[in-house]
C-alpha positions in Angstrom: 114.9 52.4 94.3 112.1 54.9 94.1 111.3 57.0 91.0 111.1 60.7 90.7 108.3 62.1 92.9 105.2 63.5 91.0 105.3 67.3 91.6 103.1 68.4 88.7 100.4 69.6 91.1 103.0 72.0 92.7 104.0 73.2 89.2 100.3 74.0 88.4 99.9 75.7 91.8 103.0 77.8 91.3 101.9 78.8 87.8 98.4 79.7 89.1 99.9 81.9 91.8 102.2 83.7 89.4 99.3 84.2 87.0 97.1 85.7 89.8 99.9 88.0 90.9 100.5 89.1 87.2 96.8 89.8 86.6 96.6 91.6 89.9 99.5 93.8 88.9 98.0 94.5 85.5 94.7 95.4 87.1 96.4 97.7 89.5 98.1 99.5 86.6 94.8 99.9 84.8 93.1 101.3 87.9 96.0 103.8 88.5 95.9 104.9 84.8 92.1 105.6 85.0 92.6 107.5 88.3 95.4 109.5 86.7 93.1 110.4 83.7 90.4 111.5 86.1 92.8 113.6 88.1 94.0 115.3 84.9 90.4 116.1 83.9 89.8 117.7 87.3 93.0 119.7 87.0 92.0 120.9 83.5 88.5 121.9 84.8 90.1 123.8 87.7 92.5 125.5 85.3 89.6 126.7 83.2 87.8 128.2 86.2 
């Protein structure tokens, strides 16, 4: 009778994929927030003119 297969490598791979997706999502939010701030500055400048 065989023992339980060693799937630790798949666990690490899955965790790495989830971490990459998470960091990508956070990076996307940061970029969107910066773009929103820039858009608001442009709108304020246009409002002043």
